[in-house]
PyMOL CGO cylinders between C-alpha atoms (Angstrom):
from pymol import cmd
from pymol.cgo import CYLINDER

trace = [
    CYLINDER, 115.40, 70.47, 57.99, 113.76, 73.85, 57.42, 0.3, 1, 1, 1, 1, 1, 1,
    CYLINDER, 113.76, 73.85, 57.42, 110.05, 74.69, 57.48, 0.3, 1, 1, 1, 1, 1, 1,
    CYLINDER, 110.05, 74.69, 57.48, 109.02, 77.81, 55.48, 0.3, 1, 1, 1, 1, 1, 1,
    CYLINDER, 109.02, 77.81, 55.48, 106.13, 79.43, 54.64, 0.3, 1, 1, 1, 1, 1, 1,
    CYLINDER, 106.13, 79.43, 54.64, 104.86, 78.75, 50.85, 0.3, 1, 1, 1, 1, 1, 1,
    CYLINDER, 104.86, 78.75, 50.85, 107.27, 81.46, 48.61, 0.3, 1, 1, 1, 1, 1, 1,
    CYLINDER, 107.27, 81.46, 48.61, 106.68, 84.66, 47.41, 0.3, 1, 1, 1, 1, 1, 1,
    CYLINDER, 106.68, 84.66, 47.41, 107.73, 85.47, 44.20, 0.3, 1, 1, 1, 1, 1, 1,
    CYLINDER, 107.73, 85.47, 44.20, 111.13, 86.80, 45.31, 0.3, 1, 1, 1, 1, 1, 1,
    CYLINDER, 111.13, 86.80, 45.31, 111.77, 83.59, 46.32, 0.3, 1, 1, 1, 1, 1, 1,
    CYLINDER, 111.77, 83.59, 46.32, 111.11, 84.32, 50.05, 0.3, 1, 1, 1, 1, 1, 1,
    CYLINDER, 111.11, 84.32, 50.05, 108.77, 82.97, 52.35, 0.3, 1, 1, 1, 1, 1, 1,
    CYLINDER, 108.77, 82.97, 52.35, 105.11, 84.78, 52.11, 0.3, 1, 1, 1, 1, 1, 1,
    CYLINDER, 105.11, 84.78, 52.11, 103.24, 83.57, 54.95, 0.3, 1, 1, 1, 1, 1, 1,
    CYLINDER, 103.24, 83.57, 54.95, 104.66, 82.21, 58.59, 0.3, 1, 1, 1, 1, 1, 1,
    CYLINDER, 104.66, 82.21, 58.59, 104.92, 78.48, 59.45, 0.3, 1, 1, 1, 1, 1, 1,
    CYLINDER, 104.92, 78.48, 59.45, 101.10, 78.65, 60.92, 0.3, 1, 1, 1, 1, 1, 1,
    CYLINDER, 101.10, 78.65, 60.92, 99.64, 80.01, 57.10, 0.3, 1, 1, 1, 1, 1, 1,
    CYLINDER, 99.64, 80.01, 57.10, 99.30, 83.83, 58.30, 0.3, 1, 1, 1, 1, 1, 1,
    CYLINDER, 99.30, 83.83, 58.30, 100.51, 86.55, 55.88, 0.3, 1, 1, 1, 1, 1, 1,
    CYLINDER, 100.51, 86.55, 55.88, 103.85, 87.82, 56.77, 0.3, 1, 1, 1, 1, 1, 1,
    CYLINDER, 103.85, 87.82, 56.77, 103.31, 91.38, 57.80, 0.3, 1, 1, 1, 1, 1, 1,
    CYLINDER, 103.31, 91.38, 57.80, 106.29, 93.52, 55.79, 0.3, 1, 1, 1, 1, 1, 1,
    CYLINDER, 106.29, 93.52, 55.79, 108.59, 94.10, 59.32, 0.3, 1, 1, 1, 1, 1, 1,
    CYLINDER, 108.59, 94.10, 59.32, 108.26, 89.88, 59.65, 0.3, 1, 1, 1, 1, 1, 1,
    CYLINDER, 108.26, 89.88, 59.65, 109.32, 89.27, 56.25, 0.3, 1, 1, 1, 1, 1, 1,
    CYLINDER, 109.32, 89.27, 56.25, 112.41, 92.48, 57.08, 0.3, 1, 1, 1, 1, 1, 1,
    CYLINDER, 112.41, 92.48, 57.08, 113.02, 90.22, 60.21, 0.3, 1, 1, 1, 1, 1, 1,
    CYLINDER, 113.02, 90.22, 60.21, 113.39, 87.34, 57.90, 0.3, 1, 1, 1, 1, 1, 1,
    CYLINDER, 113.39, 87.34, 57.90, 115.64, 88.82, 55.07, 0.3, 1, 1, 1, 1, 1, 1,
    CYLINDER, 115.64, 88.82, 55.07, 117.93, 89.80, 58.16, 0.3, 1, 1, 1, 1, 1, 1,
    CYLINDER, 117.93, 89.80, 58.16, 118.15, 86.33, 59.45, 0.3, 1, 1, 1, 1, 1, 1,
    CYLINDER, 118.15, 86.33, 59.45, 118.83, 84.79, 56.09, 0.3, 1, 1, 1, 1, 1, 1,
    CYLINDER, 118.83, 84.79, 56.09, 121.29, 87.38, 55.35, 0.3, 1, 1, 1, 1, 1, 1,
    CYLINDER, 121.29, 87.38, 55.35, 123.38, 86.13, 58.22, 0.3, 1, 1, 1, 1, 1, 1,
    CYLINDER, 123.38, 86.13, 58.22, 122.86, 82.70, 57.79, 0.3, 1, 1, 1, 1, 1, 1,
    CYLINDER, 122.86, 82.70, 57.79, 124.55, 83.06, 54.45, 0.3, 1, 1, 1, 1, 1, 1,
    CYLINDER, 124.55, 83.06, 54.45, 127.63, 85.50, 55.99, 0.3, 1, 1, 1, 1, 1, 1,
    CYLINDER, 127.63, 85.50, 55.99, 127.99, 83.00, 58.57, 0.3, 1, 1, 1, 1, 1, 1,
    CYLINDER, 127.99, 83.00, 58.57, 128.72, 81.04, 55.76, 0.3, 1, 1, 1, 1, 1, 1,
    CYLINDER, 128.72, 81.04, 55.76, 131.61, 83.23, 54.41, 0.3, 1, 1, 1, 1, 1, 1,
    CYLINDER, 131.61, 83.23, 54.41, 135.14, 83.35, 55.65, 0.3, 1, 1, 1, 1, 1, 1,
    CYLINDER, 135.14, 83.35, 55.65, 135.36, 86.19, 57.41, 0.3, 1, 1, 1, 1, 1, 1,
    CYLINDER, 135.36, 86.19, 57.41, 137.87, 87.69, 59.99, 0.3, 1, 1, 1, 1, 1, 1,
    CYLINDER, 137.87, 87.69, 59.99, 137.93, 85.90, 63.51, 0.3, 1, 1, 1, 1, 1, 1,
    CYLINDER, 137.93, 85.90, 63.51, 135.94, 89.23, 65.41, 0.3, 1, 1, 1, 1, 1, 1,
    CYLINDER, 135.94, 89.23, 65.41, 133.48, 89.87, 62.31, 0.3, 1, 1, 1, 1, 1, 1,
    CYLINDER, 133.48, 89.87, 62.31, 132.38, 85.84, 62.90, 0.3, 1, 1, 1, 1, 1, 1,
    CYLINDER, 132.38, 85.84, 62.90, 132.35, 85.84, 66.13, 0.3, 1, 1, 1, 1, 1, 1,
    CYLINDER, 132.35, 85.84, 66.13, 129.95, 88.83, 65.97, 0.3, 1, 1, 1, 1, 1, 1,
    CYLINDER, 129.95, 88.83, 65.97, 127.77, 87.57, 63.00, 0.3, 1, 1, 1, 1, 1, 1,
    CYLINDER, 127.77, 87.57, 63.00, 127.58, 83.75, 64.73, 0.3, 1, 1, 1, 1, 1, 1,
    CYLINDER, 127.58, 83.75, 64.73, 126.09, 85.98, 68.14, 0.3, 1, 1, 1, 1, 1, 1,
    CYLINDER, 126.09, 85.98, 68.14, 123.41, 88.00, 65.74, 0.3, 1, 1, 1, 1, 1, 1,
    CYLINDER, 123.41, 88.00, 65.74, 122.79, 85.35, 63.73, 0.3, 1, 1, 1, 1, 1, 1,
    CYLINDER, 122.79, 85.35, 63.73, 121.94, 83.73, 67.43, 0.3, 1, 1, 1, 1, 1, 1,
    CYLINDER, 121.94, 83.73, 67.43, 119.41, 86.16, 68.83, 0.3, 1, 1, 1, 1, 1, 1,
    CYLINDER, 119.41, 86.16, 68.83, 117.78, 86.30, 65.25, 0.3, 1, 1, 1, 1, 1, 1,
    CYLINDER, 117.78, 86.30, 65.25, 117.38, 82.70, 65.56, 0.3, 1, 1, 1, 1, 1, 1,
    CYLINDER, 117.38, 82.70, 65.56, 115.24, 83.25, 68.89, 0.3, 1, 1, 1, 1, 1, 1,
    CYLINDER, 115.24, 83.25, 68.89, 113.11, 85.91, 67.10, 0.3, 1, 1, 1, 1, 1, 1,
    CYLINDER, 113.11, 85.91, 67.10, 112.39, 84.13, 63.87, 0.3, 1, 1, 1, 1, 1, 1,
    CYLINDER, 112.39, 84.13, 63.87, 111.46, 81.09, 65.77, 0.3, 1, 1, 1, 1, 1, 1,
    CYLINDER, 111.46, 81.09, 65.77, 109.22, 83.13, 68.17, 0.3, 1, 1, 1, 1, 1, 1,
    CYLINDER, 109.22, 83.13, 68.17, 107.55, 84.39, 65.70, 0.3, 1, 1, 1, 1, 1, 1,
    CYLINDER, 107.55, 84.39, 65.70, 106.78, 81.07, 63.52, 0.3, 1, 1, 1, 1, 1, 1,
    CYLINDER, 106.78, 81.07, 63.52, 108.92, 82.61, 60.83, 0.3, 1, 1, 1, 1, 1, 1,
    CYLINDER, 108.92, 82.61, 60.83, 111.19, 79.70, 60.17, 0.3, 1, 1, 1, 1, 1, 1,
    CYLINDER, 111.19, 79.70, 60.17, 111.99, 76.34, 62.32, 0.3, 1, 1, 1, 1, 1, 1,
    CYLINDER, 111.99, 76.34, 62.32, 115.89, 74.84, 62.13, 0.3, 1, 1, 1, 1, 1, 1,
    CYLINDER, 115.89, 74.84, 62.13, 117.96, 74.12, 64.49, 0.3, 1, 1, 1, 1, 1, 1,
    CYLINDER, 117.96, 74.12, 64.49, 121.18, 76.25, 64.23, 0.3, 1, 1, 1, 1, 1, 1,
    CYLINDER, 121.18, 76.25, 64.23, 123.49, 72.97, 64.95, 0.3, 1, 1, 1, 1, 1, 1,
    CYLINDER, 123.49, 72.97, 64.95, 121.80, 71.88, 61.71, 0.3, 1, 1, 1, 1, 1, 1,
    CYLINDER, 121.80, 71.88, 61.71, 123.53, 75.01, 60.24, 0.3, 1, 1, 1, 1, 1, 1,
    CYLINDER, 123.53, 75.01, 60.24, 126.79, 74.20, 61.65, 0.3, 1, 1, 1, 1, 1, 1,
    CYLINDER, 126.79, 74.20, 61.65, 126.41, 77.65, 64.01, 0.3, 1, 1, 1, 1, 1, 1,
]
cmd.load_cgo(trace, "trace")
């Protein structure tokens, strides 16, 4: 289950999970996390796949710690 703050016009979240407006830096961090999730779904060479999955795990800690998104990586198949 994914919980995200309210949506911005571009489709991204504009608030965190407790309702605070995202700072520009938080929005960028969330965008990096979303891009890494998208890359994990692609058929990448083994070394690229391992690196992207590792980066995703680190960014998962960041976005969850900042209450930008809440989900389990196991739910994503990562």
